[in-house]
N, C-alpha and C positions, 0 to 999 in steps of 0.2 A: 761420340764415336763411339761402337759399341766394342769393346774390347773382345779376341780371340783368347779365352780362358785354356783352349788347352788343342793340343795337336791333332790333326786328322786322325793320326792314330790313337788318340784319345778316344777319339767317336766311334771308331770302327773298332776298334781292337777286339777281336772276337774266336780266336778258335782254338784253343786247345784241347786235344782231344781230353777224355774221361779215362782216368785212369788209377791205378789203387793209392791209398791215401800214401804219405811218408808218414811214418810216427816222429812224429814232435812232443816237445812237451805241451802236456794239455793245457797248463797256465797260458801259454801262447797260443797256442794251434789249437782250439779244439777238436777233438773229432766228430766228424758226423753224427750228426742224432740218429738214432736204431729207425727213427720217424721217417728216414728220407726216404726209405725204399716203398712208403706206402701214395708218397709223389714220383711215381717216375716222368721224367723228362726226357722231350725227342732230346736223338744224338744231334750233337752239333754241327758234324758234319751236315744233319736235312736243316738246317737251319741256313750253313752256309750257303746249301744250292739254289737258295732264294734269292741269294744276294747277285743281282746283275744289273748295268744302266747299259744299255749297247748304245755307240754311239760311232760318229763319223766323224772327218775330220778335213778341213781344207785352209788355205793359207790362199791370201788375195796380192795380190802384186804390191801395195803395202808393208805388206808382212804384219797385218793381220791375222792373228788363229785363231778359225771359227769352229766349234765343237757343236754336235747338230744331236740331240737325243731325242728320239718319234716314241711320245708316251699321247695316245689318242683318249685315255678316260676323262677330260673335258675339256670345254672348249679354249683353253687359257692354252700361252706359252708364257715361259719364264726369260727370262733377258737381263744377264748377269753379265756383266762387263770386271773385268782385275787386271787391275796394272801393276806392273813390276816393279812399284817403289812403293818403299812406307817409310816410317821413321830413321829404320838401322841406315837408311842411304842421303838421311842430310847432312851435308858437312859442319862444323861446327861453325857457329855465328848462322843457321839458319833452320834452328831445331824447332818443329814445329812446325814444318811448311808444309807435308805431306797431308797432317790431319787440317790444316787451313785453306787448303784446296779441297777437300771431300766437303766442307761448307761451301766454298766460291763456286762448287760447280754445281750447286743445285740454287742458283744466283740466276739463271735464265744466261741465254747464250744468243751470238749475234742473229740467230735467223728465229729466234724464238725467247726474246725479252721478256722481261720479269722471271719471278719463280717458278723454276723447272717445275716442284712440287705442285705448285697452282695449274701448271697444264697435266702434268700426269692425272692431276685427281679427276678430271674430264675424262678421260682415259678409263675410267675404273679401276685400278690397278689393287694387287692386293702386295703382304710382303717388299712394300717400296721403304727402300733406304738405300746407305752407304756406309760403309766403316773404315776405318782404317785402324791397323796394328803394325807393329814394326817392320812386315815382310811386303803386306802390298796395301793398295786401296782397292776395292770393289766398292758394286753399285749392282743393285737388282732393282728386279721389280715383275711382278704377273699379272698379264694384260690380257682381255679378254683379246681373242684369236682375231679377231676383226680391226681391232685396235691394236695389231701388232707393227704395221707398215710406222703409226705416227710414234711408235713407241722408239721405234730404229732410228726416222729422222731425229726424235729429241736427243738420244742419247749419242748418235754419231755428231750432232752438232753441239754439244759440249767435247766434244774429243776433237774436232777438228777447225771448230768456230767459235771459240767460248773469248780468246782475249778481249773485244772489244767491250764487251758488258763489263768484264771485271776493272772496274775505276776506283777512283783513290777512295769515293763514297762508297764504293761498295766492299774493298777493304778494310776500309775504319769499322762500318758498320760487322762483317763478320769476326773482326779480333777483339772487337767486344762479346759477342758470342762467345765466341772460345772461351775467352777467359772466364764468362760467368758460368760457363761448361766446368772449368777449373774450379771453380769456386764449390758449384755442387757438389762434386768428390770428394774434395779438400775436406768440406766440412762435415761429412761425415765421422761416424767413430773410427780410427783407425785409416783416416782417409789418408796418412801422409807416409803410410807404410810402402807405398809401392815405389817411391822417391829412393828410401834408406837404402832397400835389396837394390834395386839397379845400384845405386852408388855403391855399395859394400862388394857386389861380385862383381863388378867390371870397371877395373879400369881409366884413366881419364884418354877421351882417345879410343874408345870402345864402339865397333857402331849401335849396340845394345845399353850403352849408358843410361842416356837421357829416354824420359820418358815419351808416350807418343804425343803426348798432348802436346808438349816442349817447352821451350824459355819464353814467358810473356814478354819479356826482355827482348829475345830473339824476334818475336813476332812486331812489336812496337818499332823497332829499328829498320824493319826491311820495308826498301823504298818500292815503287807499286812496281817500276822495272823490274827489280832483283826476286818479285815473284813472280811475273810473270816470265821470268826466263827459265824459274824453275819451274813450270807448267811447259814450257816450249822443249825440254832437255829431258822429260822423263813425260809426258802425256803420251806421244806418239802412237797410233796403231802397230806398229813391231815392237811396240815395249807393251804390248794389251792382248788378252785373252776375250772374247768373246762366247760365250755359250747361248744358245738356242735350246732350252729342251721343253716339250710338250709337242702342242696338237700343230707340228709341222714338221714338213719330210727334206731333205736335204737340198732335193733339184729349187726346192722353194728356198730353201735359206741361202744356197748361190746364188738366186735371182735378187733375192731383198739386201743381202749384205754386198755385192759388186754396186747395188744402187744407190744406197746411202752413206758405205762404208770407203766404198773403193776409190772416191775423187781425192780422199784425205792423203796430206803429203805423209811421207813415210819421215820419222825424227829421229835425232841423233841417236846411235847404239848405246843402250844401257846395259852396263853390266854393274844387277846387284853389288853392296857392297859382300866383301867376305872375312870375316871377324873370326877369331881363334876360340878355344876354349879356356878362358882365363884357369888359371889354380893359384888360389890364397897361398902366400907365403909362410901365414902362420893363421889361426885362428883368430878372427873377428868381433866380438862380441858388441853388443851398441843396444844401451836400453834410453826409448820415448818415453816420453809422459803424452797423454791425452787423454780426455774427457770420454772416459770409457769404463763399464762399469764391471770389468772383467781384465788382469793380466793374459795378456797374449804372450805367447811362448815360442818363437820362429827358430827352423834351424833350415839353411839353403845351399845352396851349391849350384853355382854354373856350371851343366850336363850337354852332351850332345846334341841338334839339332833332329827333325824329325826323319831325314835319311839317312843319321846312320843306326847302323844293325842292332846298338845298344840303345834305340831310343825303346823301341818292344819291347826289353825286357826289362827296360826303368819302369814304364807306363803301368807291367801287369806288378812291378814289385811295388808303386806307388797306390796301389788300387787294393791290395793285400796290405799295408800295411796303414794306410786310414783315410782309403777312397770306398770300400763297400762300406755297408750298412754291419756285417759280418768283421769291422776290420780286425787289425792285432791289437790296434791302440784303444778302437773303441772297449773292446774287452777287456783289455787291461785299465785301461782310465777311467772309463766312463760306465760301463757295467760293473766292472771291479774293485778295485779301486774307490770309484767313485770320486774322486780327486780331480778331477773333469766334468766340464757340464758340454764340451765339443771338440772332436779334433777330426784335423785333415791330413791328406795325404797327396800329393797333384803333382804330376810331368805338364808343364808348361815346355810344351816343343815347339821350337821355330824353326825359321830354316834354315839360319846356320849354328844356333846354341838353343840351348833349352836349362828352365830353374826349374828343380828340383826343388818343391819347400815340404815341410810337416810345420804343423800348427797344431796347438792345444790350447782352450782357452778355462783358464784353473779358475776353482770353483770357489766362491767367495769365502777364504777363511781358513784355504788353505796355502802348507807351504809352496811358494812358487819354484823354490829354487829344487826341493824332493821331485816334483810331479816333473820337471826337467830334468832330472836322473833318473825316473823310471820312463819316458818318452824315451831319453834314450838308451836306455837300457832295452827296450821292444825294439826299438831298429839293428842296435847290436844282435841281436839276439836275429834276428831277419836276414842282416850281414852274413853272417855267420854262418848257420845252418840252412836258409834258403826255406822257400815254402814249400809246401804240399801241393803233391799233385792235384789233390780234391781242391785246394784255394786256388789256383789257378784255373781248371776248368770251369768255378764258378765267374770268374772273371769273363773268361772267354764268352761262355751263354752269356751273361749280362751285356755285353756289348753287342756282340752280332745282332740278340735282338733290338737293342736299341738303334742298327741300322737300318734294319728291315724298315723299322714303321719311321727311320729319321726319312727313307725316301719314298714312300708318298708321297709328298708334297714335289711337283716338278724341280720350285723352285732349290730344293734339298740335294734334289740329284744335281743339276745345275753345277752347285758350291762344291758338291764333292770330284765333280769332272776338271769345272775349274784350277783348284784347288794344284791336282795333279799334274797337271799339262804345267802349272806355273812354276812347281816346286821342284818337279821332274821329271817333265818335258815328257809324260805319258798321264792321258786320262783314266788308264787302268791302274793309278798308282795302290789305290785302295783295293785292287785286288792284290798287290803286292804286300801290302799291310796284312789282309788277313791272310793271304799264306804264310805269313810272316809268326802269325798269333795262333796258328794251326799247328805249328812244328817247334814256338816257344815250350823250353823246358823247364823246371826247377832250376838247376844247375845254371842255365844261362842265368835266368833271374840273379842266382846268388853274384854269380861273377861278374854283372854289367853292376849290380850295386854295391860291390866288392871293390870293383875298379873304381868309382867317382864318388862312394857317399864314405869312402875312408881318408880320403883328402880332405881338407882343413875346412872347418866350417863356419857361415857368420851366422853366429846365432845374435837374433833380433827382439827384444823383449817389449813389450808396450804396457806400460804401468798406467793405472788410473792417477789423476792430477790437472795441475794445467796445462795445457798445452805450450811445447813449450815455442817460443819465437819462429816463423820463419816468413821465408819472399812469398808475398802474396800476390795474386793478379793485380796487375795496377788498377786504377781505377778506370783510366780512359785512355787511348793512348797516344803517344808521347805529343806534346802541343809545338814541337819544331814542326818546321812550312814541310810540308810534305816538297820531297822530288819530281819534279816532272818528267813523266812518261814519254816517250814516242807514241803518237799517233799509231793506233789500229788500222791498217787498208782490209776492208771487209771485202769479200770474198763472195758474191753473188754466189745463191745456190737454188735448187729448184724449190717450188711454193711445196710447204706441207702437206701431206696425204690427209683426206681426212679418213676421218670413222666411219666401217661399215656397218649394215645395222648389228646390235647384239643382241641376240636370242634370249626369250626370259629363261629363269633358273628351272629349271628337271632337276626338284628334289626326291630322293629316293621315297617310294611307295612304306608309309609307315604300317606295320602290323602288329597287332595285340593277343595277347596269348594270358592265360593265368595259369597259375602252377594249383597243385592240388588242394594248400592252405590259402587261397586267395590272392596273394601277393600277384599283381599286374604287373607283365612283362608290354613294354615300349621297344618295339626293333626298327630297323631300317638293317639292309643289305647293304655292302659295300665289298667288291671283290677284287679290288685294286692293288691290295696287298696281302696275303695271309697273315692280317692282326684283326683282334677280336680286343673289343675294348666295353666294360661296363660297369655301370653306375648303379648301386644300390644307395636309394635316396632317404631319406626321412624328413617329413614336415617338422623340422626343431633349429637347429642354425642355432647362432650367437644369443638369438635371440629366448629362447627356450631358458635360459639362466635365469634365475629367482633374481630377484632386483636386492635380495640379500646372501647372495650365494654367488656373485659374479666369478664368471671364471672355472666353473664346475663342468662346463661342460665340454670347451677347450682342453682341461686336464683328462678326461673321463677319455674322450678320442685319445690323447698321447698314450694312453696306458693298453687301448684294446690293439695296437699294432707292439704293445710290450710283452705279448705271454699269452699263451690261452691255457686252456683247463690238459692241453697235448703237447705245446710246446714253449721253451722260453724264449723269451726276446732274443738273441743267438740262434735259435734253430730256425726263430720265423725268418729272420733276415736271410741266412742261408738258405732257406728254401727257394726263396723269391728267386735270391740268385743263381739258385741251382735250374729253376724251369725258366730263366729269365723275364722274369714277371716283374714288373712295376705296381705296387697296392700302397694306397694312398687312404688316408680318413684325414678327413677335412670338413668345415662350416664354412658357409658364407653365414650373414643374418638371418637367413631365411631357412635356408637347407641344409641338414647335415648328411653326409654322401661317404660310400667308401665304394672307391673307383679301383678297377683292373684294368689294366694294357697288358697285354702280353700276343703272344704269335700263338698262333689259332691250335700249331700241331700241342701246344701245353696248356689246351684253356681247360680240359675237364679237373687237371690236377691242379690248378690254379685258381682257379670256384672251388676247392676242397679250401687251399689255402685262405680264400679271402672267407669262404664260409664259417671257415674255424675261426679267426682274426673278428668276425663280426658279429654270432652268437656264443663264440666259449673267450671271453675275457675273461683272465684269473684275478686281474685284480691282485697281484702277491704283495704280500706287504712291503717287500725288500723293494719292488718296483715301484707301487706308488713314494713310498719315502723317496728314492734317486729322480723321479718325474716329477717330487715335490720340490728339490732341491733344483730340477734343471729348471721349473717353472718361474719360480724366484728368482735366478739368475737371470731369466729372459727378461721378468718385469722391470728388473736392474738395470740393464741392456734399452729397452724400450726406451727408460727415461732419458738416456744419453743418443735419441736418434731422434731429428727434426720433424722427420715424417709418422713417427710413432706419435714422440709428446701432440702432436697436433689432434692424429684422431681418434686419442685420449678422451681431447679438451672438447672438441667442437662439438660431436653427438647428442651429452647432456644438457647444452647450452642450447641446442636446438630444439630437441622433444620431451626435455625437462626428466627428471630422475625417475619417472615411474613408469617411464615408457620403455617398452622391450627393446625398441632402438638407441635408448638415451647412455646409453654404454656404448665405451669403445669398441670402433669398428675392427679393434683386433683381436676380440674374445678372450682376452688374456685376462682381464678381471681384477682381482685386487691383490693386496697383500695379505691381509688379514683372512680371507676367504683362502686363500691357495693355505696357509698354514693349517687353516682350523679344520680340512675336509679329511674326512676320516676312507676309510674302506666304504663302509656302508653306503655313505652319502654316496659314492661313486658307481655304488652295483645301482643303486635307489634311481642316478641320472639315467643310467644303461637302462635299466627295467621300463624309464618311465618314455622312451623317446627310441630307444634301438629296438623296433619289436618289427613282427611282417605287419599287422594292421597299422600300423604307420607306414609301411614303404612300399617302392615302387620300383621298380627294375627297368632301367634303359639301356639296351645293347643297340651293338653298332657291328657287323661281323659280317667274312666275307661266308661263313655257313647260313646257311638256309635256318630260317625261323625252328623249324620243327626238331632239328638236331642243337640247337642252341639251347630251345628248351626243354628237352630230355636231359640236358648237362646241367643246367639249373635247379630241373626237380632235383635231380639226385645230391644238389648239396645245400637246395634250400625247401627243398617241399616239405619237409617234415618239421618244417620249423613252429613253432607255436608261441603264441603269445603270453607271455606271464601272467599273473593275477593280480598283479597290481594295475592300478588305473594309469592310463595311454596321457602324458602329458598336453596339456593345454596351455595355451599361450594368449593374453588379452591384451587387447590394444585399446582397450574404453576409457584408459586415461587422457586426458585434453592436455592438446602440445600448447604450450603457454605462448601468448603472443608475442612478439619477437617484434625490437626495433632497432636499427644501425646502431655497433657499437664496438671496441676493441678491445680483445682482448688479449693483453701483450704478456708471451711466456718467455723471461729473461732464459735467454742460454751465452754466458760469456765467450768470448774469441768466434763468432760465428762470423765469417768473410761473407755469407749469404743469411737471407734472411727469409722463411716459408709465411707466405700467407696462406690462410688456409681459412675461407669463408664459404656461407651459405646460408639457408635457408630451406625450412619443409615447405617443400610446393603440397598444395592446394589440390592434387589428383594422386592416384595408387597406382604403383606397378600393372594391376590388371587391366588401367584404363586403356585405352588405343590413344599412343606417346607416338605415334608413328609422325603429326607435323609437327611434335614440338619437339622431337627428335632433329629432323630435317631443318627447322629452323634456327636449333641450336649448332647444326653444323656449322652452320655459317657464326653465328655468335662464339662458342666456344670449345670446342672439339674438335675441328679440322685442322690441319699443318695453319690455313691462311684466313683461320679463323679471326674473328675480330680483335680479339684481345691477345689471339698469339703476335697476329701482324703489327699491334701496336707492342707491346714490352719486349717483342725477341726480333724481328723485320725490321722495324722502324727505328727503335728506342735501342734497342743491342742491351737490356737491365736485366735477360734472363737467357737462361737454354732454353725455356720452355714454357709455355701457359697454356693452362685447359681448364675449363667450367663446362661441367653439364646436369643432368639430370643420375642421381644414381637409384637406379629401376630396382627399389625394393618391392614386396611383396603389398604391404601395406604402404601410407605414407611414403612419397617420397621425395628426400632431399635434391637439393640443389649447391655442387659443391666447386667454388673453385680454387684451384691449385697452381701455386703462383712463387715458385721461387727465385729471389729477386737479391742483386747484389742490394748488401746491407746499407750502405751510404743513400741507394733509390727507393728505400720501402715506402716511407709515405708519400712519394710520386706515385711509386707502384700502384695504392692504393687509389690512390684520388685517379690513376688513367682508368684505371679496370671500372671503377664506378661510371667513371665519364661515359666509356664505350658500352655500359647497359644501358647508360641514359639515353644515351643517344640512339640506339636499335632498337630501345623499348616504345622508344619517342618519334623524334621525326626521320630518323633515319634507319627505317627498316629494310628488310630483304629486298634490293636489288632485281631486276632481269636477267643479269647477269650472275649474280651470285645463286638464282635459283636453277635458270641454267646449271652450272656448273655443277653444284647440288645433287639436282633430279641424275644428271649424268653420270656422278660420281656412282650414288646409291645405289643404281640400276643395273653398270655395268662391272661394277664393282660381285657383284651378289656369287656369281661362279667360280670365283676365285676363291671369294668366301667361305664356300660352303666345299672347297676339295679335296678335305678330310675324311676322314672318318671321327678323328675329336673334333672335328666341326662342327658335324653332322651329329652328335651325341649333346654337344654341347646345346646346340637347337632344337633334339628333341626335351631336354632336359628345361629349356629357356621356355616351350610352348608349353610345358604342362605348369610350371612354374605360377605362369604369367595366362594362364586358362585357355589358350590360344588355340585355332582347329590345325591340326594336324599338317593340312595343305598351306601353315602361313606365310612361310616363305616363296612360297611358291606365288603369290598374292602380291608380292614385297611390288614389283615392278610396275605393275597398271595402276597400281595405289599409289605408287609415288609420281609416276610422271601424269596424273590428274590435279597435284598438288599446284596452287597458284601463290602467288604472293603476300595475297592476302590474308588467305588461310591460314600462313606461313608467321605472319604478324598477328593475326589473331590468338593461335595458340602458343606465343611466346609473351603476347600484353596481358593476357589473361589469367599466367599464376606466375612469373617473375617478377620480383620487387625487390630492386636493390637495396633500395629503403628498410628492409626488413632483414639484411645480409648480418651476420656475425661475425666479425673478422676477426682470428684468430693469428696470431703471428708469433713465429717464435725465432726469436734471434736474440741480438747483442741490447741489451736494453739502455747500457751507455749510449750505444750508438741510434738508436731507433726512437726510443719514446719523445727525442726534443723531434724528430719528423711526423710522429703520430699525433701529438699536441696541435701541429699546425690544422689539422683537416676538420677541426668541430665536430666530432664527434667522442661521445665519452672514450675515455682511455682507463683499461683497468691491468695494472702488472701485477704477475704473479709469478710462483717461483714456480720449477716444474715440482708436478705433483706424479 
């Protein structure tokens, strides 16, 4: 289940005109920096003009609505099916059914038995998934054009011919998978907040009161016939929208949809549940305890849904309050008082209702009550006085820029059209929202906030402490004998259509240039949308940290976007928002990068801003102290998160403490280092690594290289290296010999254990790993890999398991990530080891597995490099791993040439489960006895 966090309005919000700023208290709404005028932005109206998704629509006789958008940029088609049923439509006693059916509909259908994902893998899809939320269930995949007919056959088969494959065994298995999905979410810090918020805001019987994942008791109690009847009532073609977006036209779509969907019978008329917007009788205050590092304060209201006239003003108000990087709450609590380490505000707008939430994570040592009072005062000021025109304009520009970029994928356009049709009966609903944003005023924002946010509030506080008892997912379905269900009468269909020949990938030509200071520019042109993406990359990464100064590099990067010699942190944030640009400073283990994504109309001023952040960080003493406090809080938070705990523990066990890779993959370092770092240390870190003689610039743009180079030259051409020596990384420390053992990190009250195991392989990222990766697709990375099929699809002990090489530049680790239910931890490790031993021994790659992997890996290439972001990633990875520019175009022929013997040999040569170190993060009182039966050494640790 992928949760829908914001409404379409929040995703496409965009268009307030720029106007003179409205005077407000400087302490709350700082005036625009005088330097704003040196970064002139394109008018919002010009950006809005770029937003268009032409479509045609027709309806089959059985009621299926079909929408077609033609986009010939790549030989792929997005297939997106949206059913007008979600968790709000579930009656009492049937909560969780919509989400359960999301899982069941991936289990195969009558004319395509077995895993749907397994069959789809053969087609070479991208963006393949399904999601459930309060208002809808959707399924989507982007497939190469020659595979479209088979994709439509499979999608139609699970719409019209599913139930013969939904038997008692399948139902019981998927209930177990859903339980582990619930455990995985509940196991996270603050994981129980979602339930408390829904119960606080919505009264008993309200359609939005229960979570989408639902009640495990309801699922366990459901008979097979009850579950089947839920499908019969809700998943007919007349309750669905099908969007085909990409390399297709209306005439072809009419022929194909009539062929594959036309014979499906119309289902019952489904009227989605209505829901009022409740108002609390009085303020509600709830305090929860959880194993968290920071006290979290929240304020919550039920508000109108996405079709209400107030949805747009409320969304704009949320962004100004706590969504923008320059938000009122950021300025007041994070940059100003420095009493909070993080703030947010957002509107989750559903079909019938919405939830407006404000959040602050209190800085350790601060008075939570005082922080809450200050948060409430900032909100009260915005409600009373409204935002400025300039604030509204920045929200608008940022949203329209984001929308332009999101529409590069054919699936993004398909989702936009489907959502408009499903909720508003209008595929152009996004245009209606754009028009609303184009005309929204500060007065409208103020009026909407005054109307809805002055009602009684639900205040929910989560404090550090021992988590209170709650109803955990059952360990297994009910032991009661299942109620027999009627036999399904299967209906004969046409044969499944074949897949046509999928052409090899045509990757864009790669060009190069050099700036006058010698910095290389690696470029590819993509002109499907008016967007430019830039990555200024440095040979550094978290591996650049000295062993005695872990975390210095990450802290330095944090400060680079928190003020330059000409702009403070707020001015930097406002400038990005004004331009609709997104600039991010970050690192992997091997590389450090400053990335820019912007509409091309604003490329020149965006590059000016990027260069300022890269070249001129101020490292202001006040900002150093603020970021230091945030990083210390972040370290404390990591110690509450299972994934971060494991990521901190495993690398030094595999690589040894002396290796640049023998530190946390999070890059956050240690508390002693962060406390001791000085401004001079951070300046020296920047001088050693972020410099032109250590840089490469990668660009994907709709502009020609000459124009891009000229703009890069203006921003970076006069950049000179400092006199300090360039940094170096040494990988000469020997990697310690490894034998199988278990390190158990005790995390009490964990309903799930995280198994995180691995070993260092005798290969490097610069080696040719194509054959190894193809073999490991079968073993560890595909949805139907050996290990995921066993632990999820057969045993139902996990929501998802994955294992594979992590392609670092130097020695590559193999890492297994397996969150499993706590009472199956020991058995899960035993099962994993058994799967590896079988695959690497007598039970290697089968011809069928080889064929499916070759087909999937080759046919998915066009969808895998559909967007400029994907192409930029390829340019960067080719440089990191020293690959030729045409590497992606060689993948099809090289993959088709693979044999089962080659794949077996590649895996057996480097993977040895006898060398795996298993880190387990879980409740030792539950887990340790299980682990001690495995015959491996077990070391128990506390969280470090």
